[in-house]
Every structure is written in C-alpha cells, then in structure tokens.
N, C-alpha and C positions, 0 to 999 in steps of 0.2 A: 504494500500500500504506500503510495506517495501522496504528499499533500503539503499544505502551507500551515496547518495547525501546529502550534507550538508543542514540543515534546519534552517530557521530563523523565529521566532515569532515576529511580529511587532504589537503593540497595537495602536489603532487609525490609522490603515493603509489605510483607504479608501479615505482620502481626504488630501489636502494641503501638509504639510511636510511629513506626514506619507505615503501618496501615492508615493511621490518621493523616499522615503527611500525604499519602497517596490520595485519600478521599478529598482532602482540601485542595490539592493541586488540580485534581480532576474537576472539582466544582468550579475552579477558576477557568476552566475551558481547555486545559492541556490534555493531550493524550499522554498515556503513562506506559513506560517500560518498567514493569514490576519485577525486580529481582528477588529471588528467594533461594534458600539452600534446601532445607528439609520440610518446609511448611507448605507442601503442595495443596493439601485440602483447604487451608485457609486462603492461599493465594487464588485458587480457583473460585472459592466462594466470593472473594472480594471482586474478582473480575466479573463474575455473574452479576453481582449487585450493581457495579458501576455501568456495565454495558446494558443494563435494563434502561438506563437513561440515555446512553449514547453508544450505540453498537459500534464495535470495531475500535474502541478507544483505549483498550488495555492489551498490552502484549506481555505475556509471562515468559520469564527466562530463568531457568534453574542453573545455578553455578555455585561451586565452592570457591570463595574468594581467596583461599589459600593456594589455589591452582594458578600458577603463573600465566596460564593462557586465558584466564577468566576475564580480565579487564578488556582485552581486545575483542573477545567474543561478545561481551555485553554491549559494547559500543557499536560493533558491527551489526548486531541484531537490531538495534535502534535505527541505524542508518538504512539497513536493507528493508526494514518493514515500513518505516515512516519517511525516510528520505532526509531526515534532519534530526538534530538534537540541540535543545535550547538551554536545558537546565540539568545539572547533575547534583543529586543529593546523596552524599556519602553518609548513610545512616547505619548500615549494618555494623554490629559490634559484638564482640565477646566480652562478658563481664563476670568475673569471679575472683575470689581472694587468692593471694599468693604469698603466704608467709615466707620470709626470707630463708628460714631454715629448711623449708621443704619445696620451694619453687623449682620447677623442672624446666629443662630446655624446651620441652613440648609446650608448656604453658607460655613461655616467653614467645615462641614462634607463633602460637595461636593468637595471643593478645596483641602483639606487635603487628602480626600479619593482617588481622581483620581491622584493627583500629588505625593503622598507620600505613603499612605497605600497600594494601589494596586501594585506599583513597589516593595515594600518590600515583600509582600506575593507572588507575581509572582516570584520574585527571590528565595524565600524560596522553592517554589514548583519546580522550574526549576533547581535548583543547582545540584541535583544528576545527571540528564540527561546531563547537560552541562559539569560537571566534567568528565563524561565518555568519552568525545571527546575533552578535553582541550578547552572548549568553552569560550564564552565571553558574558558579559552583557554591553549594552550601554544605558545609561539613558539620555534623553533629558532634560537638566536642563534649565538655563536661565541666562543671564548676571545679571538679577535682583535678583538672589540668593545671590549675594554679595552686591549689591547696590540697595536698595529697590525702587520700583516704587511707587510714591506718589498716594494714593488712592487705592492701590492694596496690602494692607498689608498682608491679608491672603494668597493671591497667592504668594507673595514674601517669606513669612514664609514657605509655603509648598515647594517651590523650594529650599530654603536654606536647608531644611531638606533632600531633594533629593540629594543635593550636599554632605552632610555628610553621607547619606546612601551609596553613591557611594564609598567614601573613606573607610567607615567602612567595607563594603562587600569586597572591594579589599583586605583588610587584612584578613578577616575571611575566604574567599574562596580561597585564594592563597595556593599553586601555581597552583591548578587545573583549576581555573576559573579566568579570568581577568575581572575587572570591571572598566569601564571608563564612562565619561560623555561628552556630547557636549552641550555647552552653546550658543545658538543662540542669536544674537542681533536682529536688525530690518531686518527681512527676507521677510515677507509678511505683507502688511497693514492689520489691523484688518478687519474682515468681516463687522463689523458695520460701517466701514468707518472712515476716518480722514480728517478734512478739510485741505486746502492748508497751512494755518498757522502752524498747528500741524506738518504736513509733513516737512515743511521747517525747523522747529525747530529741529526735529529729524535728518534730513540730515546735519544740521550745526554741530552736535556733532559726526559725523562719519568721521574719517580721510580719508577714501576711497571715500567719497563724494557720496555714493549711498547706497541703501539698498541691502542686499544680495538676493540670489535666493535659492529656494529649493534644486537644485543640490549641492550648496555649503555645505549644511547640510548633504545631503545624502553621498557625498564623504567623509566627515569627519567621519560619522558613519561607513562607510565601512572600512576606514583606521584603526580605532580603533578596529573594530570587526575582521578584516581579515588580516591586514598587519602590525600589531604592536605587535609581540609576547613578547616583553620585556617592554611593557607599561601597567601599571595598576595603579589605584587610581588617575588618572589624569582627569581634566575637561578642555577640549579644547574650548576656546572662539572662535566662528566663527561669528565675529561681525564687520568686517571692521575696527577694532581698536577702536570701540566705548568705550569699557571698560577702555581704557587708559585716557579718558577724562570725564567719568561720575562722 
C-alpha cells in the first residue's frame, strides 16, 4: 500500500504504554506500524479494534529487537507497505532488577540491547525516510535516567544512555529530523505487583498525589512528534512532579 498519510512506527506497541501510544497516534490520523515481540494476541486485537474505524491503517510486524537484523526489517516493512515513515517511537523496553552481586552478562545484553542499542540502530535505519518528510523520533526514557533506581543499575544505565542518545541525535539529525524524549514517572504499577507499603511510599514522593495514566504519556509523545516543530533535544518528564523530589 502506498499513500500520503503520515506513518508512525511504535516499538513494543501491543501492550501497556505502547498500546496507548498506538491508539493516540492512530486517533490523530496516522497509520501505524505496530511492532511486537511475543504479544501476538494483543497486537492482533489492537489492530482489529483500530481498523474497525479505519481499514488498512495498522501493519503488524513481529521482531526480537535483540536481533541485529530487526531494525532494518522494521523500517523496510514500513516503507514497503506504506511508502513512507514520519515518526519513530522507541518504546519497547526490558525492565527488571539487577543486583550488582548477581547481575549477569545476559541481563546486561538484554537491558542495554532493548533500551539503548535497538533505539540507536532503529534511528540509524529510519533517519533517511524521516528526513524526507521532516519527521521526528520520540524515545521513551525514564525519570531514573537521571536519578538511579536502587537495585536496577543496569536498567538505569541503559536509560541514561537513551537520554544522551536523544540529545546526540537531535544535533546530528537537525534540522531535518527532530529528536525528543518522554521520561515517565510512576504510570502503571509493575506487572509483578507492588505491595501496599511500596505503593504508599511511591505516592508520598509524587507532588500530584497519584500515579499517572497511559494517556498522559501518549499525549506527551504526540505533542513532541506532531505539535512541536521548534522543539528538539528535549526530554519531557511526565511524572506528576516526582523528579523534583527524588
């Protein structure tokens, strides 16, 4: 399918924050290349939901971002199917603790691979197509890129690298492509759960007094991608003020 409608590629777009970003960008009129790794059922359900409103507007692409061939394959899928690419959202992320005494090379490779290496090489592959349409990259960073999370050193290191990648590419790809980041605070509780004491401790450090919602992040992504033509190299904290007290 070829066309002039704007196209966004969202990694990890089948579930949680990624799915909400996909929904919001689709509602803004963009066609979506939805990347997923293992969440085929959720990805297909989201495609069905969105294409009820606009047939042919979602392309599903499965890939393991640790595969060196994945970045080129994802970008080429977008160009082959839609003929263009306007926005790249690097959302996919591994997240789990890594105590210094027990952290493995496998965990290092996984956390750095999904949170830093994949966004770098996806941006490399996408840059020419994005430049052709004055496009944008939005990276999902983390408030812990600046203030590390105890027990999550490798994850925090990876997100710190992603923050620097955002600023570096903003300079390197300007003026043709804008590159920004969104740094979520507490948006969704971890899938593994958190006990009431842990939740209360987190909420006590948030000036807004509540956790955020996936639409909070999706709206910030859309703003930076679509509505901020003079903004680049910035990382927007969407954290209810938590970063002011961390």
